[in-house]
C-alpha positions in Angstrom: -41.4 -14.8 2.3 -40.3 -11.3 3.3 -38.1 -12.8 6.1 -36.3 -14.9 3.6 -35.6 -11.8 1.4 -34.3 -9.9 4.4 -31.9 -12.7 5.3 -30.6 -12.9 1.8 -30.1 -9.1 1.7 -28.3 -9.2 5.1 -26.0 -12.0 4.0 -25.3 -10.3 0.7 -24.4 -7.1 2.5 -22.1 -8.9 4.9 -20.3 -10.8 2.2 -20.0 -7.5 0.2 -18.4 -5.8 3.2 -15.9 -8.7 3.5 -15.1 -8.6 -0.2 -14.8 -4.8 -0.1 -12.4 -4.9 2.9 -10.4 -7.5 1.0 -10.3 -5.3 -2.1 -9.2 -2.3 0.0 -6.5 -4.4 1.7 -5.3 -5.7 -1.6 -5.1 -2.3 -3.2 -3.2 -0.9 -0.2 -0.7 -3.8 -0.1 -0.1 -3.5 -3.9 0.5 0.3 -3.4 3.1 -0.6 -0.6 4.8 -2.9 -3.1 4.6 -0.2 -5.8 3.3 -2.3 -8.7 -0.3 -2.1 -10.0 -1.8 -2.5 -13.4 -3.5 0.6 -14.8 -6.8 -1.1 -15.4 -6.9 -2.4 -11.8 -6.0 1.1 -10.6 -8.9 2.6 -12.4 -11.2 -0.1 -10.9 -9.9 0.8 -7.5 -10.6 4.5 -8.0 -14.2 3.7 -9.1 -15.1 1.1 -6.6 -13.3 1.8 -3.3 -14.2 4.4 -0.7 -11.2 6.8 -0.1 -11.8 6.9 3.7 -11.5 3.1 3.9 -8.3 3.2 1.8 -6.8 5.8 4.2 -7.8 3.9 7.3 -6.4 0.6 6.0 -3.3 2.3 4.7 -2.5 4.0 8.1 -3.2 0.8 10.0 -1.0 -1.2 7.6 1.8 1.4 7.9 1.7 1.2 11.7 1.8 -2.6 11.6 4.7 -2.5 9.2 6.7 -0.2 11.4 5.9 -2.2 14.5 7.1 -5.4 12.7 10.4 -3.6 11.7 11.0 -2.5 15.2 10.4 -6.0 16.5 12.7 -7.5 14.0 15.5 -5.0 14.8 15.0 -5.6 18.6 15.3 -9.4 18.0 18.4 -9.1 15.8 20.2 -6.6 18.2 19.5 -8.6 21.4 
């Protein structure tokens, strides 16, 4: 019985991590776009880890700049 509880706990943690990553990514992308409802903003502040938001934000910014560079190189060539 305890093995079943451990498996349920592990699966709940892994799905929580995936949903948390999705929530952080969604919050960062909305902030790039510049539009966010105030109630969602308050939820983000209460539920998201600031370190995760910073890491995802920096990675997203790097990917965005790389995509722009690639597009410019394709258009110019």
